[in-house]
C-alpha positions as CSV (number, residue, x, y, z in Angstrom):
1,M,0.0,0.0,0.0
2,F,3.0,2.3,0.2
3,N,4.2,1.9,-3.3
4,N,4.1,5.3,-5.2
5,K,2.8,7.0,-2.0
6,V,4.0,10.0,-0.1
7,I,4.7,9.4,3.6
8,L,5.5,12.1,6.2
9,I,6.9,11.3,9.7
10,T,7.0,14.0,12.4
11,G,9.9,13.6,14.7
12,G,11.4,11.4,12.0
13,T,15.0,11.7,13.1
14,G,14.3,9.6,16.2
15,S,14.9,5.9,16.6
16,F,11.5,4.9,15.2
17,G,11.7,7.2,12.2
18,K,15.1,5.9,11.1
19,R,14.1,2.3,11.3
20,F,10.8,3.0,9.6
21,V,12.6,4.6,6.7
22,E,15.0,1.6,6.4
23,H,12.0,-0.7,6.3
24,I,9.8,1.3,3.9
25,T,12.6,1.9,1.4
26,T,13.7,-1.7,1.5
27,Y,10.3,-3.4,1.1
28,Y,8.3,-0.8,-0.8
29,Q,8.8,1.8,-3.5
30,P,7.5,5.1,-2.0
31,K,7.2,8.1,-4.2
32,K,8.5,10.3,-1.3
33,V,9.4,9.9,2.4
34,I,9.4,13.2,4.3
35,I,11.2,13.6,7.5
36,Y,9.7,16.5,9.5
37,S,11.6,17.6,12.6
38,R,13.1,20.7,14.2
39,D,16.8,19.8,14.7
40,E,18.9,20.5,11.6
41,L,21.9,18.7,13.0
42,K,20.0,15.5,13.5
43,Q,18.6,15.8,10.0
44,F,22.1,16.4,8.6
45,E,23.4,13.3,10.5
46,M,20.5,11.2,9.2
47,Q,21.1,12.3,5.7
48,Q,24.5,10.7,5.8
49,T,23.0,7.3,6.5
50,H,19.6,7.6,5.0
51,A,20.0,9.0,1.5
52,H,17.5,7.0,-0.5
53,P,16.3,9.0,-3.6
54,S,12.8,9.2,-2.2
55,M,13.9,11.0,1.0
56,R,13.1,14.6,1.7
57,Y,14.0,16.6,4.9
58,F,11.8,19.4,6.2
59,I,12.8,21.6,9.1
60,G,9.8,22.3,11.2
61,D,8.1,22.0,14.6
62,V,4.8,20.4,15.3
63,R,4.0,23.6,17.2
64,D,3.9,25.4,13.9
65,K,0.7,24.6,12.1
66,E,1.4,26.7,9.0
67,R,4.6,24.8,8.4
68,L,2.8,21.5,8.9
69,V,0.2,22.4,6.4
70,S,2.9,23.3,3.9
71,A,4.8,20.0,4.5
72,M,1.7,17.9,4.1
73,R,0.7,19.0,0.7
74,G,0.4,16.0,-1.5
75,V,1.0,13.6,1.4
76,D,-0.9,10.3,1.6
77,Y,0.1,8.9,5.0
78,V,1.3,10.5,8.2
79,I,3.0,9.0,11.2
80,H,3.1,11.3,14.1
81,A,6.1,10.4,16.2
82,A,7.2,13.8,17.5
83,A,6.9,14.2,21.3
84,L,8.7,15.3,24.4
85,K,9.1,11.9,26.0
86,Q,11.4,12.2,29.1
87,V,9.2,11.7,32.2
88,P,11.3,13.8,34.6
89,A,11.9,16.6,32.0
90,A,8.1,16.8,31.5
91,E,7.5,17.1,35.2
92,Y,9.9,20.0,35.5
93,N,8.9,21.7,32.2
94,P,5.1,21.1,32.0
95,N,4.2,23.9,29.7
96,E,6.8,22.8,27.0
97,C,5.4,19.2,27.2
98,I,1.9,20.4,26.7
99,K,2.8,22.7,23.8
100,T,4.4,19.8,21.9
101,N,2.4,16.8,22.9
102,I,-1.1,18.3,23.0
103,N,-1.0,21.5,21.0
104,G,1.3,19.8,18.5
105,A,-1.1,16.8,18.1
106,Q,-4.0,19.2,17.3
107,N,-1.8,20.9,14.7
108,V,-1.0,17.6,13.1
109,I,-4.7,16.8,13.0
110,D,-5.7,20.2,11.5
111,A,-2.9,20.1,8.9
112,A,-3.9,16.6,7.9
113,I,-7.5,17.6,7.4
114,D,-6.5,20.7,5.5
115,A,-4.2,18.7,3.2
116,N,-6.8,15.9,2.9
117,V,-4.3,13.1,3.6
118,S,-5.6,9.6,3.5
119,R,-4.5,8.0,6.9
120,V,-2.7,9.2,10.0
121,I,-1.3,7.0,12.8
122,A,-0.1,8.7,16.0
123,L,2.4,6.9,18.2
124,S,1.4,6.7,21.9
125,T,2.8,5.0,25.0
126,D,1.8,2.7,27.8
127,K,2.2,5.7,30.1
128,A,-1.0,7.2,28.5
129,A,-3.1,4.5,30.2
130,N,-4.1,5.5,33.8
131,P,-1.4,8.2,33.7
132,V,0.4,9.4,36.9
133,N,2.9,11.7,35.2
134,L,2.5,14.7,32.9
135,Y,4.0,12.9,29.9
136,G,1.4,10.2,30.2
137,A,-1.4,12.7,30.7
138,T,-0.4,14.7,27.6
139,K,-0.2,11.5,25.5
140,L,-3.6,10.4,26.8
141,A,-5.0,13.8,25.7
142,S,-3.2,13.4,22.3
143,D,-4.8,9.9,22.0
144,K,-8.3,11.4,22.6
145,L,-7.6,14.1,20.1
146,F,-6.7,11.7,17.3
147,V,-9.7,9.4,18.0
148,A,-12.1,12.4,18.0
149,A,-10.5,13.7,14.8
150,N,-12.4,11.0,12.9
151,N,-15.6,12.9,13.8
152,I,-14.2,16.2,12.8
153,S,-12.8,15.1,9.4
154,G,-16.1,14.0,8.0
155,A,-17.1,11.0,5.9
156,S,-14.6,11.6,3.2
157,G,-11.7,13.1,5.2
158,P,-8.6,11.5,6.7
159,R,-8.9,8.5,9.0
160,F,-7.0,8.7,12.3
161,A,-5.8,5.9,14.6
162,V,-3.3,5.4,17.5
163,V,-0.7,2.8,18.2
164,R,0.2,2.3,21.8
165,Y,3.1,0.2,22.9
166,G,5.7,-0.2,25.7
167,N,9.4,0.4,26.1
168,V,11.4,0.1,22.9
169,V,14.6,-2.0,23.2
170,G,17.7,0.2,22.8
171,S,15.8,3.3,21.6
172,R,17.4,6.7,22.1
173,G,17.1,7.7,25.8
174,S,16.0,4.3,27.0
175,V,17.5,2.3,29.9
176,V,19.6,-0.2,27.9
177,P,22.0,2.2,26.2
178,F,22.1,4.1,29.6
179,Y,23.2,0.9,31.4
180,R,25.8,0.2,28.7
181,Q,27.3,3.6,29.1
182,L,27.6,3.1,32.8
183,L,29.2,-0.3,32.4
184,A,31.7,1.2,29.9
185,K,32.7,3.7,32.6
186,G,33.4,0.9,35.1
187,T,30.2,1.0,37.1
188,K,29.6,-2.2,39.0
189,A,26.2,-1.7,40.6
190,L,23.6,-0.5,38.1
191,P,21.0,2.0,39.3
192,V,17.5,0.5,39.8
193,T,14.5,2.6,40.9
194,H,12.6,-0.3,42.5
195,V,13.4,-4.0,42.6
196,E,9.8,-5.0,41.7
197,M,9.5,-2.8,38.6
198,T,8.2,-4.3,35.4
199,R,7.9,-3.0,31.9
200,F,6.4,-4.0,28.5
201,W,9.2,-4.7,26.0
202,I,9.2,-4.4,22.3
203,T,11.9,-4.2,19.6
204,L,12.2,-1.4,17.2
205,D,11.5,-3.7,14.3
206,Q,8.4,-5.1,16.0
207,G,7.2,-1.6,16.6
208,V,7.7,-0.5,12.9
209,D,6.1,-3.7,11.6
210,F,3.1,-3.2,13.9
211,V,2.6,0.4,12.7
212,I,2.8,-0.6,9.0
213,K,0.3,-3.4,9.6
214,N,-2.1,-1.1,11.3
215,F,-2.1,1.3,8.3
216,Q,-3.6,-1.7,6.5
217,R,-6.0,-2.7,9.4
218,M,-7.3,0.7,10.4
219,Q,-10.8,2.0,9.9
220,G,-10.4,5.1,12.0
221,G,-10.7,5.7,15.7
222,E,-8.8,2.6,17.0
223,I,-6.1,2.5,19.6
224,F,-4.0,-0.5,18.6
225,V,-2.1,-2.4,21.3
226,P,0.3,-5.2,20.5
227,K,0.6,-8.4,22.5
228,I,4.2,-8.2,23.7
229,P,6.2,-9.6,26.6
230,S,7.1,-8.0,29.9
231,I,10.5,-7.8,31.7
232,R,11.6,-7.6,35.3
233,I,14.1,-4.8,35.9
234,L,16.5,-7.1,37.9
235,D,16.4,-9.6,35.0
236,L,17.4,-6.8,32.7
237,V,20.3,-5.8,34.9
238,E,21.6,-9.4,34.9
239,S,21.2,-9.8,31.2
240,I,23.3,-6.7,30.4
241,S,25.9,-6.8,33.1
242,G,26.2,-10.5,33.7
243,E,25.7,-9.8,37.4
244,R,22.8,-9.0,39.6
245,E,24.5,-6.1,41.3
246,Y,22.4,-3.0,41.6
247,E,21.8,0.1,43.7
248,V,18.2,1.2,44.5
249,I,17.9,4.9,43.8
250,G,14.2,5.3,44.3
251,I,11.3,5.9,41.8
252,R,11.9,9.1,39.8
253,P,9.3,11.9,39.6
254,G,6.2,10.7,37.8
255,E,7.5,7.1,37.4
256,K,5.3,4.0,37.8
257,L,6.1,0.7,39.3
258,H,4.3,-1.2,36.6
259,E,2.7,-0.1,33.3
260,V,-0.8,-0.7,31.8
261,M,-1.7,-0.6,28.1
262,V,-5.4,-1.5,28.4
263,P,-6.9,-0.3,31.7
264,E,-9.7,-2.2,33.2
265,E,-12.0,0.8,32.8
266,M,-11.7,0.4,29.0
267,A,-12.3,-3.3,29.0
268,H,-15.9,-2.9,27.8
269,H,-14.5,-0.9,24.8
270,S,-11.7,-3.4,24.0
271,L,-11.4,-6.3,21.5
272,E,-8.8,-9.1,21.4
273,F,-7.3,-10.2,18.1
274,D,-4.7,-12.9,17.6
275,D,-1.6,-10.7,18.1
276,H,-3.1,-7.4,19.4
277,Y,-5.9,-5.6,21.2
278,V,-8.0,-2.8,20.0
279,I,-9.5,-0.1,22.2
280,T,-12.5,1.1,20.3
281,P,-13.8,4.7,20.5
282,A,-15.9,5.7,23.5
283,I,-17.7,8.3,21.4
284,I,-20.1,7.7,18.5
285,F,-19.1,8.9,15.0
286,F,-22.4,10.2,13.7
287,D,-21.5,9.9,10.0
288,K,-19.8,6.5,10.1
289,N,-21.0,3.0,10.9
290,V,-17.8,1.1,11.8
291,N,-17.7,-2.6,12.7
292,Y,-14.4,-2.8,14.7
293,R,-14.8,-6.5,15.3
294,K,-13.6,-7.1,11.7
295,N,-10.8,-4.9,10.4
296,K,-9.7,-4.0,6.9
297,L,-7.5,-7.1,6.7
298,G,-10.5,-9.3,7.5
299,E,-9.2,-10.2,11.0
300,T,-11.9,-10.9,13.5
301,G,-11.8,-9.8,17.2
302,K,-13.7,-10.8,20.3
303,S,-14.7,-8.9,23.4
304,V,-12.4,-9.2,26.4
305,D,-13.7,-10.0,29.9
306,D,-15.2,-7.0,31.8
307,K,-12.4,-7.2,34.4
308,F,-9.6,-7.5,31.8
309,E,-6.5,-5.3,32.2
310,Y,-3.3,-5.5,30.1
311,H,-0.7,-4.9,32.9
312,S,3.0,-5.4,32.7
313,G,3.1,-7.0,36.2
314,T,0.4,-9.6,35.5
315,N,1.2,-10.2,31.8
316,P,1.4,-14.0,31.3
317,H,4.5,-13.6,29.1
318,F,7.8,-12.5,30.7
319,L,11.2,-12.7,29.0
320,S,13.8,-14.7,30.8
321,V,17.4,-13.5,31.4
322,E,18.6,-15.7,28.6
323,Q,15.9,-14.4,26.2
324,L,16.9,-10.8,27.2
325,K,20.5,-11.6,26.4
326,Q,19.6,-12.9,23.0
327,L,17.4,-10.0,22.3
328,D,20.2,-7.7,23.3
329,K,22.5,-9.4,20.8
330,D,19.9,-9.3,18.0
331,T,19.3,-5.5,18.4
332,L,22.9,-4.4,18.7
């Protein structure tokens, strides 16, 4: 579906954007792939390694609606990956987080409608479910905006959906490269915020594949959640360092002990498919009659139990230390 199409990625110089570009230019023949981001140095560095003939680089901020409208002219598909993502930074700089993650999301929606693009997928986070930190709260607001955008866009306008997943193995700013840096400096005991902490775990390739698949599945209004494993923080420490030496430093501002991707409160809106869940809209789209139980690929979902919750601590699938070691090798 991406052959001879124009794709724009906001925040495209990040880990996801780079891997998405590698995938889309390897397996498809896009007409144009536009990287939209605000850091000219990161764009320059990316151009040295991602110089496919279809690539275009636009300097711009999602806070700037006019620039977004200009960049989206002729675009078929949009992936909204731009966000301020560091939890402590968001706690200390709340206004900046709101301007990018909420106001920026609305700008992307407005620009997509103005440009009459075909489909938009926004990348979310497990922290948007039952949020306890500002980053999660802004991403929950963003998710709501993208779902409701299907009502604003009208019957013939763009379709909007959301992809929500957990921690990405080895992505920029994540714990794995941070631990590696500490070990390279000679650190013996790695810092751990809490010994019982769990997280959902997904590789960058899995995340990219899931997003691409959901462009094919989406009807508009869905929050797609992949079925992925969880990890225990002490198992991660052992898999990276070879030892179980750690230092408890306490939970950081706005940090959770466990993560949730489908809260129990949304169970009555949720459907289970073979390899993913879908949270269906809580609002009614008055000009659309959508059967979310059967997606555009013909896959059929079923309702989950009323008490269902997709929780990193109660997830039936945990990675072992050996599996984490192998995953670490595979993603290096």
